[in-house]
C-alpha positions as CSV (number, residue, x, y, z in Angstrom):
1,M,24.1,-36.4,-5.0
2,S,27.0,-34.8,-7.1
3,R,27.1,-34.3,-10.6
4,R,29.2,-37.3,-11.2
5,G,26.3,-39.4,-9.4
6,R,27.8,-40.0,-6.2
7,K,25.8,-40.0,-3.0
8,A,26.7,-37.3,-0.6
9,A,28.6,-38.2,2.8
10,L,26.3,-38.4,5.6
11,P,27.2,-36.4,8.9
12,D,28.8,-38.2,11.8
13,G,26.3,-39.5,14.3
14,P,22.4,-39.2,14.1
15,H,21.0,-35.9,12.8
16,H,17.4,-34.6,13.4
17,R,15.7,-31.6,12.2
18,P,15.1,-29.2,15.3
19,A,11.8,-29.8,16.4
20,V,9.2,-27.0,15.7
21,L,6.8,-27.4,18.5
22,E,7.7,-28.7,22.2
23,P,4.7,-30.6,23.3
24,A,5.6,-30.3,27.0
25,T,5.7,-26.6,26.9
26,L,3.6,-25.7,24.0
27,V,6.4,-23.6,22.8
28,V,6.8,-23.1,18.9
29,H,10.0,-22.3,17.3
30,H,10.3,-20.7,13.8
31,R,13.4,-20.2,12.0
32,D,12.9,-18.8,8.6
33,R,15.1,-19.2,5.4
34,Q,16.7,-15.9,6.4
35,G,18.1,-17.4,9.4
36,A,16.1,-15.4,11.9
37,T,14.3,-17.1,14.7
38,A,11.3,-16.5,16.8
39,T,9.7,-18.3,19.6
40,F,5.9,-18.3,20.4
41,D,4.6,-19.6,23.9
42,F,1.0,-20.9,23.4
43,A,1.0,-21.3,27.2
44,E,0.4,-17.5,27.5
45,L,-2.8,-17.5,25.5
46,P,-6.1,-16.9,27.8
47,V,-7.8,-19.8,26.4
48,A,-8.4,-23.5,27.9
49,A,-5.4,-25.9,27.7
50,V,-7.0,-28.1,24.9
51,M,-7.5,-24.9,22.8
52,Q,-3.9,-23.8,23.5
53,R,-2.5,-27.3,22.2
54,S,-4.8,-27.2,19.2
55,L,-3.7,-23.7,18.0
56,A,0.0,-24.5,18.7
57,A,-0.3,-27.5,16.5
58,L,-1.8,-25.6,13.6
59,F,0.6,-22.8,14.1
60,A,3.6,-25.3,14.1
61,A,2.5,-26.8,10.8
62,R,2.8,-23.5,9.1
63,C,6.1,-22.8,10.8
64,A,7.5,-26.2,9.5
65,P,9.6,-26.4,6.5
66,G,7.1,-26.4,3.5
67,G,4.1,-25.1,5.6
68,G,3.9,-21.7,3.9
69,W,5.5,-19.4,6.4
70,D,9.0,-18.5,5.0
71,S,9.6,-15.5,7.2
72,F,9.4,-15.1,10.8
73,Q,7.6,-11.7,10.3
74,T,4.8,-13.5,8.6
75,S,4.4,-15.9,12.0
76,R,4.8,-13.0,14.5
77,G,1.8,-11.1,12.7
78,N,-0.1,-14.3,13.0
79,W,0.8,-14.6,16.6
80,Y,-0.6,-11.2,17.2
81,S,-3.6,-12.1,15.4
82,L,-4.1,-15.4,17.5
83,R,-3.5,-13.5,20.8
84,A,-6.1,-11.0,19.9
85,F,-8.4,-13.7,18.9
86,S,-7.7,-15.7,22.3
87,K,-8.5,-12.5,24.4
88,F,-11.8,-12.2,22.5
89,L,-12.7,-15.7,23.3
90,A,-11.7,-15.6,26.9
91,G,-14.3,-12.5,27.2
92,E,-17.3,-14.5,25.9
93,Q,-19.7,-15.9,28.5
94,R,-19.2,-19.4,27.2
95,P,-15.8,-19.9,25.7
96,P,-15.1,-22.9,23.7
97,D,-12.7,-25.5,24.9
98,D,-11.4,-26.6,21.6
99,V,-11.5,-25.9,18.0
100,P,-14.5,-28.2,17.4
101,D,-16.5,-26.2,19.9
102,L,-16.3,-22.9,17.8
103,T,-19.8,-22.2,16.7
104,P,-20.8,-19.8,14.0
105,A,-22.2,-17.4,16.9
106,H,-18.6,-17.4,18.1
107,W,-17.2,-16.7,14.8
108,N,-19.8,-14.0,13.8
109,A,-19.3,-12.2,17.1
110,W,-15.5,-12.1,16.6
111,R,-16.0,-10.9,12.9
112,L,-18.3,-7.9,14.1
113,S,-15.7,-7.1,16.9
114,R,-13.1,-6.3,14.2
115,P,-12.6,-2.6,13.5
116,A,-13.1,-1.3,9.9
117,S,-9.3,-0.9,9.5
118,V,-6.5,-2.6,7.8
119,T,-5.5,-4.2,11.0
120,G,-9.1,-5.6,11.7
121,Y,-9.2,-7.0,8.1
122,R,-5.8,-8.7,8.7
123,T,-6.5,-10.3,11.8
124,Y,-9.9,-11.7,10.6
125,R,-8.2,-13.1,7.5
126,E,-5.2,-14.7,9.3
127,V,-7.3,-16.5,12.0
128,A,-9.8,-17.8,9.6
129,S,-7.0,-19.4,7.2
130,L,-5.3,-20.8,10.4
131,L,-8.4,-22.5,12.0
132,R,-9.4,-23.9,8.4
133,G,-6.5,-26.0,8.7
134,D,-8.1,-28.1,11.6
135,P,-10.2,-30.8,10.0
136,R,-12.3,-30.9,13.2
137,L,-13.8,-27.4,12.7
138,N,-17.5,-28.0,12.1
139,A,-19.1,-27.2,8.7
140,T,-21.4,-24.5,10.0
141,T,-18.6,-22.7,11.4
142,R,-16.7,-23.2,8.1
143,E,-19.5,-21.8,6.3
144,A,-19.7,-18.8,8.7
145,M,-16.1,-18.1,7.9
146,A,-16.7,-18.2,4.1
147,K,-18.6,-15.0,4.5
148,R,-16.1,-12.4,3.2
149,M,-15.2,-9.5,5.1
150,R,-15.0,-6.1,3.4
151,R,-11.3,-5.1,2.9
152,V,-10.2,-1.9,4.0
153,K,-7.6,-0.6,1.8
154,T,-4.7,1.8,3.2
155,Q,-5.3,5.5,2.4
156,E,-1.8,6.7,2.0
157,N,-1.0,9.5,-0.3
158,A,2.5,10.5,-1.6
159,Y,4.2,13.2,0.5
160,T,3.9,17.0,-0.8
161,P,6.9,18.4,-2.0
162,E,7.4,20.3,1.3
163,E,6.7,17.1,3.4
164,F,9.0,15.0,1.3
165,D,11.8,17.8,1.7
166,E,11.2,17.8,5.4
167,V,11.7,13.9,5.6
168,R,14.9,13.9,3.7
169,R,16.2,16.8,5.5
170,T,15.6,15.3,8.8
171,A,16.9,12.0,7.8
172,R,19.9,13.4,6.1
173,K,20.8,15.5,9.3
174,V,20.8,12.6,11.6
175,F,22.7,10.4,9.4
176,R,25.2,12.9,8.4
177,T,26.1,13.8,11.7
178,A,26.6,10.1,12.5
179,L,28.8,10.0,9.6
180,L,30.9,12.8,10.2
181,R,31.5,11.5,13.9
182,I,32.6,7.9,12.7
183,R,34.7,9.3,10.0
184,E,36.5,11.6,12.3
185,N,37.2,8.7,15.2
186,T,37.8,6.3,12.2
187,R,40.8,8.8,11.3
188,M,42.1,8.9,15.0
189,L,42.0,5.3,15.0
190,I,44.0,4.8,12.0
191,E,46.6,7.2,13.5
192,W,46.7,5.2,16.5
193,R,47.3,2.2,15.2
194,E,50.0,3.7,12.6
195,G,51.8,5.1,15.8
196,R,51.4,8.5,14.8
197,L,49.9,9.7,18.2
198,P,52.2,10.7,21.1
199,P,52.3,8.0,23.6
200,G,50.4,8.8,26.9
201,S,48.7,11.9,25.4
202,P,45.1,12.4,25.6
203,E,44.6,11.6,21.8
204,W,46.8,8.4,22.4
205,V,44.3,7.0,25.1
206,T,41.4,8.0,22.9
207,G,43.1,5.9,20.3
208,E,43.5,3.0,22.4
209,A,39.7,3.3,23.6
210,L,38.7,3.2,20.0
211,D,40.8,0.1,19.1
212,T,39.2,-1.7,22.0
213,L,35.8,-0.2,20.7
214,A,36.6,-1.7,17.3
215,R,37.6,-5.1,18.6
216,T,35.2,-5.7,21.3
217,G,32.2,-3.4,20.5
218,N,32.7,-1.1,23.5
219,V,35.4,0.9,25.3
220,P,37.5,-0.6,28.0
221,L,35.3,-1.2,31.0
222,Q,35.8,-1.7,34.7
223,E,36.2,-5.4,35.8
224,N,33.4,-5.1,38.4
225,F,30.9,-3.9,35.9
226,P,31.0,-6.4,33.0
227,S,29.4,-5.7,29.5
228,G,26.6,-8.0,30.1
229,H,25.5,-5.9,33.2
230,S,22.9,-3.1,32.9
231,R,25.2,-0.9,35.0
232,W,28.4,-1.1,32.8
233,R,31.0,1.7,33.5
234,P,34.2,2.5,31.3
235,V,37.5,2.7,32.9
236,T,37.9,6.1,34.8
237,R,40.8,7.4,32.8
238,V,39.1,6.6,29.6
239,A,35.9,8.0,30.6
240,R,37.9,11.2,31.7
241,V,39.5,11.6,28.1
242,L,36.3,10.6,26.4
243,G,34.5,13.3,28.1
244,G,32.0,11.0,30.0
245,E,30.4,7.5,30.2
246,G,27.2,8.3,28.1
247,A,26.9,6.7,24.5
248,E,27.7,9.7,22.8
249,H,31.0,9.7,24.3
250,T,31.6,6.0,24.0
251,W,30.3,3.5,21.7
252,T,28.7,5.8,19.2
253,R,32.2,7.1,18.1
254,L,32.3,4.2,15.8
255,Y,28.8,2.7,15.3
256,L,25.6,3.9,14.4
257,G,22.6,3.8,17.1
258,R,19.2,2.7,16.3
259,G,17.8,6.0,15.3
260,E,20.6,6.9,13.1
261,A,20.1,3.5,11.5
262,C,16.8,4.2,10.8
263,A,17.4,7.7,9.3
264,L,19.8,5.7,6.9
265,A,16.9,3.4,5.9
266,V,14.6,6.2,5.4
267,L,17.3,7.8,3.2
268,L,17.9,4.6,1.1
269,V,13.9,4.6,0.6
270,T,13.8,8.3,-0.5
271,E,16.8,7.7,-2.8
272,Y,15.9,4.5,-4.7
273,G,12.2,4.0,-3.9
274,V,12.5,0.4,-2.8
275,N,10.5,-1.5,-0.4
276,A,10.8,-0.7,3.3
277,T,11.6,-4.4,4.2
278,T,13.9,-4.8,1.3
279,V,16.1,-2.0,2.7
280,C,16.0,-3.2,6.3
281,E,17.3,-6.5,5.0
282,M,19.6,-5.4,2.2
283,P,23.0,-7.3,2.0
284,A,25.9,-5.0,2.1
285,P,26.6,-4.0,-1.7
286,R,30.1,-4.8,-3.2
287,A,31.8,-2.8,-5.7
288,T,32.6,-4.5,-9.0
289,P,36.1,-5.6,-9.4
290,D,37.1,-3.5,-12.2
291,S,35.3,-0.2,-11.0
292,E,38.0,1.0,-8.7
293,A,40.6,1.1,-11.4
294,N,38.8,4.1,-13.3
295,G,38.0,5.9,-10.3
296,T,34.2,5.4,-10.4
297,L,32.9,2.8,-7.8
298,V,29.9,0.7,-9.3
299,Y,28.1,-1.1,-6.6
300,R,25.7,-4.0,-7.4
301,I,22.9,-4.0,-4.8
302,E,20.8,-7.2,-4.2
303,L,16.9,-6.5,-3.6
304,E,14.7,-9.0,-2.6
305,K,10.8,-8.8,-2.2
306,R,9.3,-12.0,-0.9
307,R,5.8,-11.2,-1.8
308,R,6.7,-11.6,-5.7
309,G,7.1,-15.1,-7.0
310,G,9.2,-16.8,-9.5
311,S,12.0,-15.1,-11.2
312,L,10.7,-11.7,-9.8
313,H,11.8,-12.5,-6.3
314,H,15.2,-11.2,-6.6
315,E,16.6,-8.3,-8.3
316,T,19.8,-6.6,-8.7
317,R,20.7,-3.0,-9.6
318,N,24.0,-1.1,-10.5
319,L,24.7,2.1,-8.8
320,A,27.7,4.2,-9.7
321,D,29.4,6.7,-7.5
322,F,31.2,9.3,-9.6
323,G,30.6,12.4,-7.4
324,A,28.5,14.0,-4.8
325,A,25.2,13.9,-6.5
326,S,25.9,10.5,-8.2
327,P,23.2,7.7,-7.4
328,G,26.0,5.4,-5.6
329,R,27.2,8.2,-3.3
330,L,24.8,7.1,-0.5
331,I,25.9,3.6,-0.8
332,T,29.4,4.8,-0.3
333,E,28.4,6.8,2.9
334,A,26.6,3.9,4.2
335,L,29.2,1.5,3.9
336,E,31.7,3.9,5.6
337,A,29.2,4.6,8.4
338,T,28.5,0.6,9.0
339,A,32.0,-0.4,8.3
340,H,33.4,-1.2,11.8
341,A,30.0,-2.9,12.9
342,R,30.0,-5.0,10.0
343,A,33.6,-5.9,10.4
344,F,32.9,-6.9,14.0
345,T,30.0,-9.2,13.2
346,A,31.8,-10.8,10.2
347,A,34.9,-11.6,12.7
348,A,32.2,-13.0,15.3
349,G,31.0,-15.5,12.7
350,A,27.6,-13.8,11.8
351,S,25.6,-15.9,9.4
352,R,23.9,-12.8,7.8
353,D,25.2,-10.1,5.7
354,R,23.6,-6.8,6.2
355,L,24.3,-3.1,4.9
356,I,22.5,-1.6,8.2
357,V,24.2,-3.0,11.2
358,W,23.6,-1.1,14.5
359,H,25.0,-0.9,18.0
360,E,22.2,-1.5,20.6
361,H,22.0,0.2,24.0
362,A,24.8,-0.9,26.4
363,G,22.4,-2.5,28.9
364,Q,21.1,-4.7,26.0
365,H,24.4,-6.5,25.5
366,R,24.3,-10.1,24.8
367,P,27.0,-12.7,24.8
368,L,28.7,-13.4,21.4
369,G,27.3,-16.0,19.2
370,D,25.0,-15.9,16.4
371,L,21.9,-16.9,18.3
372,D,19.0,-15.9,16.0
373,G,20.7,-14.8,12.7
374,S,19.9,-11.1,13.5
375,K,21.5,-10.2,16.8
376,I,25.3,-10.8,17.8
377,G,26.8,-9.4,21.0
378,P,25.8,-5.6,21.1
379,F,25.0,-5.4,17.5
380,T,21.7,-5.9,15.3
381,L,21.9,-6.8,11.8
382,G,19.2,-5.1,9.7
383,L,16.0,-3.2,11.1
384,S,12.4,-3.8,11.6
385,T,9.9,-1.4,10.0
386,H,8.5,-1.0,13.4
387,N,11.8,0.7,14.6
388,V,11.7,3.1,11.7
389,S,8.1,4.0,12.5
390,Q,9.1,4.6,16.0
391,W,11.9,6.9,15.0
392,A,9.7,8.9,12.7
393,T,7.1,9.5,15.4
394,R,9.7,10.8,17.7
395,Q,11.3,13.1,15.0
396,G,7.7,14.5,14.4
397,L,7.5,13.3,10.7
398,P,4.3,12.6,8.9
399,G,3.3,8.9,9.5
400,S,4.0,5.8,7.6
401,V,7.4,7.3,6.5
402,M,8.7,4.5,4.8
403,R,5.5,3.5,2.6
404,R,4.8,7.0,1.9
405,S,8.4,8.1,0.8
406,R,8.3,5.0,-1.3
407,K,5.0,6.0,-3.0
408,T,6.5,9.6,-3.5
409,V,9.7,8.4,-5.2
410,N,7.9,6.0,-7.4
411,V,4.9,8.1,-8.4
412,I,6.0,11.7,-8.3
413,H,9.6,11.4,-9.1
414,R,10.7,8.4,-10.9
415,R,7.2,7.9,-12.3
416,G,7.8,4.3,-12.9
417,P,7.4,0.9,-11.0
418,A,10.3,-0.4,-8.6
419,Q,9.9,-3.9,-7.4
420,N,6.5,-4.5,-8.8
421,S,4.8,-4.7,-12.0
422,Q,3.6,-2.1,-14.3
423,D,-0.2,-2.8,-13.6
424,T,0.4,-2.8,-9.7
425,H,2.1,0.5,-10.2
426,D,-0.6,2.1,-12.1
427,S,-3.7,0.7,-10.0
428,V,-2.2,0.8,-6.5
429,Y,0.2,3.7,-6.6
430,V,-0.6,6.0,-9.2
431,L,-4.4,6.0,-9.6
432,P,-5.5,6.8,-6.0
433,D,-2.9,9.4,-5.5
434,P,-4.2,13.0,-5.7
435,Q,-1.1,14.5,-6.8
436,A,-0.9,12.1,-9.7
437,H,-4.3,13.3,-10.6
438,Q,-3.1,17.0,-10.5
439,A,0.0,16.1,-12.6
440,A,-2.1,14.2,-15.1
441,I,-4.3,17.2,-15.9
442,P,-2.0,19.1,-18.1
443,V,-0.7,15.9,-19.7
444,I,-4.5,15.1,-20.5
445,A,-5.1,18.6,-21.7
446,A,-2.1,18.4,-24.1
447,G,-3.3,15.0,-25.5
448,A,-6.7,16.4,-26.1
449,E,-5.4,19.4,-27.8
450,A,-3.1,17.2,-29.8
451,A,-6.0,15.0,-30.7
452,V,-8.0,18.0,-32.0
453,E,-5.2,19.3,-34.1
454,S,-4.7,16.0,-35.6
455,A,-8.5,15.7,-36.4
456,R,-8.3,19.3,-38.0
457,R,-5.2,18.0,-40.3
458,T,-7.3,15.2,-41.2
459,V,-10.7,16.4,-41.8
460,F,-11.7,18.3,-44.8
461,R,-12.3,21.9,-43.7
462,A,-12.9,23.8,-47.1
463,E,-16.1,25.3,-47.8
464,L,-18.5,23.4,-50.3
465,V,-20.1,25.7,-52.7
466,D,-22.5,25.1,-55.8
467,A,-20.3,27.2,-58.0
468,P,-17.2,29.4,-58.0
469,R,-17.8,32.7,-56.3
470,P,-16.8,36.4,-57.7
471,G,-13.5,37.3,-56.5
472,D,-12.0,33.8,-55.6
473,E,-8.4,33.0,-56.7
474,E,-8.0,29.8,-58.3
475,T,-5.2,27.4,-56.7
476,A,-4.2,24.0,-57.9
477,T,-7.0,22.4,-55.9
478,A,-9.8,24.7,-55.1
479,G,-10.7,28.3,-54.9
480,C,-9.4,30.8,-52.5
481,R,-11.5,33.9,-51.0
482,D,-8.5,35.4,-49.0
483,Y,-4.9,34.4,-49.5
484,T,-3.5,37.1,-47.1
485,S,-5.2,35.6,-44.0
486,S,-4.1,31.9,-44.2
487,P,-4.0,29.9,-40.8
488,F,-0.8,28.5,-42.1
489,T,1.2,31.6,-42.7
490,P,1.7,34.7,-40.6
491,G,-1.3,37.3,-41.1
492,G,-1.0,39.9,-43.7
493,T,1.3,38.0,-46.0
494,N,0.5,35.9,-49.0
495,C,0.0,32.3,-48.3
496,R,3.1,30.1,-48.9
497,A,1.6,26.8,-47.8
498,S,1.3,23.9,-50.1
499,F,-1.7,23.7,-52.4
500,L,-2.2,20.2,-50.8
501,L,-3.3,22.3,-47.6
502,C,-6.1,23.9,-49.4
503,T,-8.5,21.1,-48.3
504,A,-7.4,21.8,-44.5
505,C,-8.1,25.6,-45.0
506,P,-11.3,27.3,-44.1
507,N,-10.6,30.1,-46.6
508,A,-10.6,27.6,-49.5
509,R,-13.9,27.1,-51.5
510,V,-14.6,23.6,-53.5
511,A,-17.1,23.9,-56.2
512,P,-18.3,20.9,-58.5
513,A,-15.5,22.1,-61.1
514,H,-12.8,21.2,-58.7
515,H,-14.2,17.5,-57.9
516,P,-12.3,15.9,-61.0
517,R,-9.0,17.2,-60.1
518,L,-9.6,16.4,-56.4
519,A,-10.8,12.9,-57.4
520,H,-7.7,12.4,-59.6
521,L,-5.3,13.6,-56.6
522,H,-6.9,11.1,-54.4
523,A,-6.5,8.3,-56.9
524,A,-2.7,9.2,-57.3
525,L,-2.1,9.2,-53.8
526,E,-3.5,5.7,-53.5
527,N,-1.2,4.8,-56.3
528,L,1.7,6.3,-54.4
529,R,0.9,4.3,-51.3
530,G,1.8,1.1,-53.4
531,V,5.2,2.1,-54.4
532,L,6.5,4.1,-51.4
533,D,7.7,3.1,-48.0
534,T,4.7,3.2,-45.4
535,E,7.0,5.5,-43.1
536,V,7.4,7.8,-46.2
537,W,4.0,7.9,-47.4
538,T,2.4,8.3,-43.8
539,A,4.7,11.4,-43.2
540,D,4.2,13.0,-46.5
541,W,0.9,12.0,-48.0
542,S,-1.4,10.6,-45.4
543,E,-2.9,13.6,-44.0
544,A,-4.0,15.0,-47.6
545,H,-5.2,11.8,-48.4
546,A,-7.2,11.5,-45.1
547,R,-9.0,14.9,-46.0
548,L,-9.7,13.6,-49.5
549,E,-11.2,10.3,-48.0
550,D,-13.6,12.9,-45.7
551,L,-14.7,14.7,-49.0
552,R,-15.3,11.6,-50.8
553,H,-17.7,10.3,-48.2
554,R,-19.5,13.7,-48.0
555,L,-20.2,13.9,-51.8
556,G,-21.1,10.1,-51.9
557,P,-19.5,7.4,-54.2
558,A,-21.7,8.1,-57.3
559,V,-20.5,11.6,-57.3
560,W,-17.1,10.9,-56.5
561,D,-16.8,8.1,-59.5
562,A,-18.4,10.5,-61.9
563,A,-15.9,13.2,-60.8
564,L,-12.9,10.8,-61.3
565,A,-14.2,9.8,-64.8
566,A,-14.7,13.4,-65.7
567,A,-11.0,14.4,-65.0
568,T,-9.3,16.3,-68.0
569,D,-5.9,16.2,-69.3
570,T,-5.4,19.6,-67.8
571,D,-6.4,18.3,-64.3
572,R,-4.0,15.4,-64.6
573,E,-1.3,17.8,-65.5
574,M,-2.1,20.0,-62.7
575,I,-2.0,17.1,-60.1
576,D,1.3,15.9,-61.7
577,Q,3.0,19.2,-61.1
578,L,1.7,19.5,-57.9
579,L,3.0,16.0,-56.6
580,N,6.3,16.6,-58.3
581,G,6.8,19.8,-56.3
582,T,6.7,22.4,-59.2
583,F,4.6,24.6,-57.3
584,D,6.9,24.6,-54.1
585,L,8.4,27.8,-53.6
C-alpha cells in the first residue's frame, strides 16, 4: 500500500512463490536474501526413502522465508552435517527407516562418534536442532538430545609480527603484480579506443583483443572452439601477438584470477580488521560526491555482519585516500583492479554489487544470465572463505589466515573491537591470546607502580615520636631530622618542597606538640572543600587532606579532638600563612 493509502497494483497473471521442495525429486532450493541460491538433492543421502523425505521436509521448512536460514551458507553447512549423519546411520546394524524410528541408542552412538573438535560440535548441534522440528520424534530420543555436548573452542592466536608480515607481504606481492598488469593493459586499451595505436601493428592487434576481452569476458576465439567448450582457443593471430593461449597471456590482462582475488581479500582483512565473510561479500565502495573536488577521495564502505542483530547488523565506515599510506588507498587500488569485471557484470544485469569480482578458468564459463546471484558468465561476484583458505595453503601461509589476520589487527594493532561488542572483543579476542598477555605485563606493572605511588602520596609517612628530638629543625607542620636528603628534591641540596609534604616525608618527625597545628590544618582543608570547586580542591589539597585523615585514624578521635581544641593563635597564624603561600619560595 502506498503512503496515500492506495493498494499496490497486482502483477499481470497468476504469481506464486517458487517452490522450496520438489516432492517428486526431493530437491530443496534455497534462495537467501542476498540473492544467492543453492540446491540440495536429498535423494543422494544413503538412508531409506521415507527418511530422505522427512529430512527434506524439515530442511525445506528452514529454507522457506521466515524459516530462520537467511544465508545459503547456513543451509550448506547444515546439509554437510545431515550428510555426515546419514552416512553414520547407513553404517548402523539396524538403521532407522524414518525419524520416529530414531532411538536413544542411535543418538548416543552418533554423539560418541563425533570428534572432539569444532566441526564435531557443530554437526552434533545442527542435526539435533533440525530433528527437534519433527513432532514425531519420540520423547526418549528428545531427552537424549537434551544432553549437552561439550563445546570445543577454536584455539587460534594472533600472528606473531614475523608471521603477520609474511602474510601481508605474500598477499601484497600477488595483488600488486595483478594490479600493475591490469593497469598496463588498461592503458593500452584506452590508447586503442582513442586511435593512438598504428593500425595493423602488434600493439593495435593487442588493443583490439583487449577491447573484445572487456566486452565479452575473453579474447577473440576461434569459431569451432566456442567459449562454453572446455577446449577454447584464441584466434591464431591474436594468440601470436599476445604471446600464447594461456590465461597469463589472455583473460588475466584485464581481470583478477581466483588467487589474486583471494590475495585482495586477505589484504582488506589485514588493513581494516573486518570479518572474513564481510570482506568476501562487500559491495563496491563509492566515493562521496564532494570528495573529488578537493583532490582527496573519501569512500564510504558498507559492512554487514549477519550474526549481529538489530541495528548492529549493518555498519558504514569512511576511508580517505590522500596518499600512498592513507587508509583508503587499498580501496582505490581494489576498485582499479576490478573495474573491468564490475563493468562487465553490471552491463550483463547482475543483481549483486561486489567489490571483489574475479574471472574463472576458461573451461568453467557459463552462458550470460544472473543464474544464482553470484555467478554471471565467466565471472564470480565475491568469494567464499573456503577459496581463501585453499589459496593460503598453496602459498604456504600459516592456517586460518582470515580469522587470525582479523584477530591480529584488532588485538595487537588496533586494540579495539571491530564488528563486535567490547565484551566480545575482550572475552573472545583479547583475554585468550598469549601476545595480549605479554603486552599487558608492562601495563599492569605500570598501573601497580602508579597505585603504589598514589598510596605513598596519600598515606602519612612521617615518624611519630613522643617528644621532639635534639637536632631536629622545626618546620610549619613537623620536625625535620635531615632537610638535605629530601625525597622531593635532589640529594645534597636544601629541601624546597612545600611544608604540606612534611606529612609524606620519612625524614619528618611528628611529636604531640605538633598535633594541634596539624589538627587545625585538617579542619582548614575541610573548610576549603566547601568553598572551592571540586576539581580545584582535589588537585591542590586532597592528598594533604588524605594524609591527615590517616594520621587522625592512627591517633584516635579522642586525641585528635583534644589536639584541635588545644590549637593556639600561633598555630592558626602559621597554618594561615602556609595555606596562603607565604612560605612558598
